C-alpha atoms as an extended CHARMM CRD file, in Angstrom:
* protein
*
       118  EXT
         1         1  GLN       CA            -37.7130000000      -44.3140000000       -0.2580000000  PROA      1               0.0000000000
         2         2  VAL       CA            -35.6840000000      -47.2660000000        0.9570000000  PROA      2               0.0000000000
         3         3  GLN       CA            -34.4040000000      -49.8780000000       -1.4510000000  PROA      3               0.0000000000
         4         4  LEU       CA            -33.5380000000      -53.4120000000       -0.3920000000  PROA      4               0.0000000000
         5         5  VAL       CA            -31.3750000000      -55.8170000000       -2.3650000000  PROA      5               0.0000000000
         6         6  GLU       CA            -31.2850000000      -59.4500000000       -1.2650000000  PROA      6               0.0000000000
         7         7  SER       CA            -28.7830000000      -62.1350000000       -2.1480000000  PROA      7               0.0000000000
         8         8  GLY       CA            -27.7890000000      -65.5920000000       -1.0590000000  PROA      8               0.0000000000
         9         9  GLY       CA            -30.7430000000      -67.7700000000       -1.9470000000  PROA      9               0.0000000000
        10        10  GLY       CA            -30.3830000000      -71.0000000000       -3.8510000000  PROA      10              0.0000000000
        11        11  LEU       CA            -30.7940000000      -74.7440000000       -3.8190000000  PROA      11              0.0000000000
        12        12  VAL       CA            -29.6040000000      -76.7680000000       -0.8600000000  PROA      12              0.0000000000
        13        13  GLN       CA            -30.1580000000      -80.2990000000        0.3940000000  PROA      13              0.0000000000
        14        14  ALA       CA            -32.0940000000      -80.9370000000        3.5720000000  PROA      14              0.0000000000
        15        15  GLY       CA            -29.8510000000      -80.3810000000        6.5600000000  PROA      15              0.0000000000
        16        16  GLY       CA            -27.7310000000      -77.8940000000        4.6810000000  PROA      16              0.0000000000
        17        17  SER       CA            -27.0760000000      -74.2170000000        5.2610000000  PROA      17              0.0000000000
        18        18  LEU       CA            -27.5060000000      -70.9450000000        3.4530000000  PROA      18              0.0000000000
        19        19  ARG       CA            -26.7420000000      -67.3570000000        4.3260000000  PROA      19              0.0000000000
        20        20  LEU       CA            -28.9710000000      -64.5580000000        3.1160000000  PROA      20              0.0000000000
        21        21  SER       CA            -27.9070000000      -60.9310000000        2.8860000000  PROA      21              0.0000000000
        22        22  CYS       CA            -29.9230000000      -57.7720000000        2.3940000000  PROA      22              0.0000000000
        23        23  ALA       CA            -28.4730000000      -54.3330000000        1.8040000000  PROA      23              0.0000000000
        24        24  ALA       CA            -30.6240000000      -51.2740000000        2.4320000000  PROA      24              0.0000000000
        25        25  SER       CA            -30.0860000000      -47.9150000000        0.7920000000  PROA      25              0.0000000000
        26        26  GLY       CA            -31.9060000000      -44.6100000000        0.5310000000  PROA      26              0.0000000000
        27        27  SER       CA            -33.6070000000      -42.5700000000        3.2440000000  PROA      27              0.0000000000
        28        28  ILE       CA            -32.8780000000      -44.8560000000        6.1720000000  PROA      28              0.0000000000
        29        29  PHE       CA            -34.0130000000      -43.8950000000        9.6310000000  PROA      29              0.0000000000
        30        30  ARG       CA            -31.4200000000      -44.2510000000       12.3600000000  PROA      30              0.0000000000
        31        31  PHE       CA            -33.8680000000      -46.3890000000       14.3260000000  PROA      31              0.0000000000
        32        32  ASN       CA            -35.4020000000      -49.2330000000       12.3670000000  PROA      32              0.0000000000
        33        33  THR       CA            -36.0530000000      -52.9420000000       12.2310000000  PROA      33              0.0000000000
        34        34  LEU       CA            -34.6510000000      -55.1820000000        9.5190000000  PROA      34              0.0000000000
        35        35  GLY       CA            -36.0700000000      -58.6170000000        9.1140000000  PROA      35              0.0000000000
        36        36  TRP       CA            -36.7600000000      -61.6440000000        7.0030000000  PROA      36              0.0000000000
        37        37  TYR       CA            -40.1130000000      -63.0560000000        5.9970000000  PROA      37              0.0000000000
        38        38  ARG       CA            -40.9340000000      -66.0070000000        3.7790000000  PROA      38              0.0000000000
        39        39  GLN       CA            -43.7940000000      -67.0900000000        1.6080000000  PROA      39              0.0000000000
        40        40  ALA       CA            -44.2680000000      -70.6300000000        0.3950000000  PROA      40              0.0000000000
        41        41  PRO       CA            -46.5580000000      -71.4390000000       -2.5500000000  PROA      41              0.0000000000
        42        42  GLY       CA            -50.1790000000      -71.2340000000       -1.5080000000  PROA      42              0.0000000000
        43        43  LYS       CA            -49.3460000000      -69.8770000000        1.9280000000  PROA      43              0.0000000000
        44        44  GLU       CA            -49.3320000000      -66.4870000000        3.5620000000  PROA      44              0.0000000000
        45        45  ARG       CA            -46.1670000000      -64.5400000000        4.1310000000  PROA      45              0.0000000000
        46        46  GLU       CA            -44.7840000000      -65.1790000000        7.6060000000  PROA      46              0.0000000000
        47        47  VAL       CA            -42.1150000000      -63.5920000000        9.7310000000  PROA      47              0.0000000000
        48        48  VAL       CA            -38.9220000000      -65.5760000000       10.1590000000  PROA      48              0.0000000000
        49        49  ALA       CA            -36.6430000000      -63.2660000000       12.1310000000  PROA      49              0.0000000000
        50        50  ARG       CA            -36.3140000000      -59.5600000000       12.8900000000  PROA      50              0.0000000000
        51        51  MET       CA            -33.6590000000      -57.3910000000       14.4540000000  PROA      51              0.0000000000
        52        52  THR       CA            -33.8620000000      -53.7940000000       15.5930000000  PROA      52              0.0000000000
        53        53  SER       CA            -31.1050000000      -51.2580000000       15.1400000000  PROA      53              0.0000000000
        54        54  GLY       CA            -30.6040000000      -51.5560000000       18.8850000000  PROA      54              0.0000000000
        55        55  GLY       CA            -29.8850000000      -55.2510000000       18.6360000000  PROA      55              0.0000000000
        56        56  SER       CA            -33.1290000000      -56.8100000000       19.8550000000  PROA      56              0.0000000000
        57        57  THR       CA            -34.1640000000      -59.9350000000       17.9880000000  PROA      57              0.0000000000
        58        58  ASN       CA            -37.1920000000      -62.1220000000       17.6240000000  PROA      58              0.0000000000
        59        59  TYR       CA            -37.5920000000      -65.3990000000       15.7780000000  PROA      59              0.0000000000
        60        60  ALA       CA            -40.3870000000      -67.6050000000       14.6350000000  PROA      60              0.0000000000
        61        61  ASP       CA            -40.6020000000      -70.5830000000       16.9630000000  PROA      61              0.0000000000
        62        62  SER       CA            -39.9760000000      -72.9620000000       14.0690000000  PROA      62              0.0000000000
        63        63  VAL       CA            -36.4960000000      -71.5570000000       13.3850000000  PROA      63              0.0000000000
        64        64  LYS       CA            -35.1970000000      -70.9120000000       16.8950000000  PROA      64              0.0000000000
        65        65  GLY       CA            -31.8530000000      -72.5820000000       17.4140000000  PROA      65              0.0000000000
        66        66  ARG       CA            -31.2570000000      -73.0630000000       13.6960000000  PROA      66              0.0000000000
        67        67  PHE       CA            -31.4040000000      -69.5730000000       12.1850000000  PROA      67              0.0000000000
        68        68  ALA       CA            -29.4220000000      -66.5520000000       13.3160000000  PROA      68              0.0000000000
        69        69  ILE       CA            -30.0760000000      -62.9840000000       12.2770000000  PROA      69              0.0000000000
        70        70  SER       CA            -27.4000000000      -60.3200000000       12.4700000000  PROA      70              0.0000000000
        71        71  ARG       CA            -26.8340000000      -56.8550000000       11.0990000000  PROA      71              0.0000000000
        72        72  ASP       CA            -24.1390000000      -54.3500000000       10.3360000000  PROA      72              0.0000000000
        73        73  ASN       CA            -25.5940000000      -50.9250000000       11.0620000000  PROA      73              0.0000000000
        74        74  ALA       CA            -22.6860000000      -49.1440000000        9.4260000000  PROA      74              0.0000000000
        75        75  LYS       CA            -23.4670000000      -50.9500000000        6.1660000000  PROA      75              0.0000000000
        76        76  ASN       CA            -27.2590000000      -50.9930000000        6.6440000000  PROA      76              0.0000000000
        77        77  THR       CA            -27.1020000000      -54.7010000000        5.9330000000  PROA      77              0.0000000000
        78        78  VAL       CA            -28.8970000000      -57.6040000000        7.5600000000  PROA      78              0.0000000000
        79        79  TYR       CA            -27.9000000000      -61.2410000000        7.3490000000  PROA      79              0.0000000000
        80        80  MET       CA            -29.5630000000      -64.4920000000        8.1960000000  PROA      80              0.0000000000
        81        81  GLN       CA            -27.6410000000      -67.7040000000        8.6630000000  PROA      81              0.0000000000
        82        82  MET       CA            -29.9230000000      -70.6680000000        8.1000000000  PROA      82              0.0000000000
        83        83  ASN       CA            -28.7760000000      -74.0750000000        9.3050000000  PROA      83              0.0000000000
        84        84  SER       CA            -30.3860000000      -77.5020000000        9.3040000000  PROA      84              0.0000000000
        85        85  LEU       CA            -32.7750000000      -76.4550000000        6.5730000000  PROA      85              0.0000000000
        86        86  LYS       CA            -35.9050000000      -78.5050000000        5.9780000000  PROA      86              0.0000000000
        87        87  PRO       CA            -37.7850000000      -79.1310000000        2.7180000000  PROA      87              0.0000000000
        88        88  GLU       CA            -40.8580000000      -77.3970000000        4.1160000000  PROA      88              0.0000000000
        89        89  GLU       CA            -38.8180000000      -74.2230000000        4.3850000000  PROA      89              0.0000000000
        90        90  THR       CA            -38.7240000000      -73.9120000000        0.6410000000  PROA      90              0.0000000000
        91        91  ALA       CA            -40.0760000000      -70.4480000000       -0.0500000000  PROA      91              0.0000000000
        92        92  VAL       CA            -39.3390000000      -67.0080000000       -1.3510000000  PROA      92              0.0000000000
        93        93  TYR       CA            -37.5570000000      -65.1080000000        1.3850000000  PROA      93              0.0000000000
        94        94  TYR       CA            -38.1690000000      -61.3720000000        1.5940000000  PROA      94              0.0000000000
        95        95  CYS       CA            -36.1690000000      -58.7160000000        3.3560000000  PROA      95              0.0000000000
        96        96  ASN       CA            -38.1470000000      -56.0590000000        5.1870000000  PROA      96              0.0000000000
        97        97  TYR       CA            -37.2330000000      -52.6110000000        6.4560000000  PROA      97              0.0000000000
        98        98  ASP       CA            -39.6010000000      -51.1510000000        9.0100000000  PROA      98              0.0000000000
        99        99  ALA       CA            -39.2800000000      -47.7190000000       10.5990000000  PROA      99              0.0000000000
       100       100  THR       CA            -42.9940000000      -47.1110000000       11.1670000000  PROA      100             0.0000000000
       101       101  THR       CA            -42.5690000000      -47.2090000000       14.9570000000  PROA      101             0.0000000000
       102       102  TRP       CA            -40.4150000000      -44.1140000000       14.6160000000  PROA      102             0.0000000000
       103       103  GLY       CA            -42.5140000000      -42.3180000000       12.0290000000  PROA      103             0.0000000000
       104       104  GLY       CA            -40.8390000000      -43.7560000000        8.9950000000  PROA      104             0.0000000000
       105       105  MET       CA            -41.8960000000      -46.1490000000        6.2710000000  PROA      105             0.0000000000
       106       106  THR       CA            -41.7080000000      -49.8460000000        5.5100000000  PROA      106             0.0000000000
       107       107  SER       CA            -40.1610000000      -51.4010000000        2.4180000000  PROA      107             0.0000000000
       108       108  TRP       CA            -39.7850000000      -54.8660000000        0.9340000000  PROA      108             0.0000000000
       109       109  GLY       CA            -37.0850000000      -56.4590000000       -1.1370000000  PROA      109             0.0000000000
       110       110  GLN       CA            -37.8180000000      -58.3260000000       -4.3340000000  PROA      110             0.0000000000
       111       111  GLY       CA            -37.3740000000      -61.7160000000       -2.6780000000  PROA      111             0.0000000000
       112       112  THR       CA            -34.8770000000      -64.5150000000       -3.0900000000  PROA      112             0.0000000000
       113       113  GLN       CA            -35.7980000000      -68.1360000000       -3.6920000000  PROA      113             0.0000000000
       114       114  VAL       CA            -34.6620000000      -70.7610000000       -1.2160000000  PROA      114             0.0000000000
       115       115  THR       CA            -35.2500000000      -74.3470000000       -2.2750000000  PROA      115             0.0000000000
       116       116  VAL       CA            -34.5160000000      -77.2160000000        0.0930000000  PROA      116             0.0000000000
       117       117  SER       CA            -34.4690000000      -80.6220000000       -1.5290000000  PROA      117             0.0000000000
       118       118  SER       CA            -35.2330000000      -83.8110000000        0.3620000000  PROA      118             0.0000000000
C-alpha cells in the first residue's frame, strides 16, 4: 500500500499562484511516476502533469509554460507550482502514484480543492 497526502490547495484570484505538495509513504517502488490530475464539477478527471523517478516530465498542453512539476525522491514528495491560474482551472486536484510499469501498484490521494476566482 502507498498512501498519498496532498496539501497546498486553496482560493486564489485569477492570475495568481499556488503550490501543491504530495507526500508518499508506504511500500514505494524505487521506480515510479508521481503526478497530478484534476477533476472539475461535471467533468472527467484529466492529467495535469507527471514526473518519473528518473526526472522525465509531461504536461497537459493547457498548462505548459505556467505549471511546473518537481519532486524530491529522497522525501518521496512531488510538488506542482501553478502560475497564472485561470477560473476554469477550478477543480479538485489529485496526486497519483503509479508504479504499474514496473510491476507495482497505483494509488490516489484524497484530493485538494483549488478555486480560482475571476
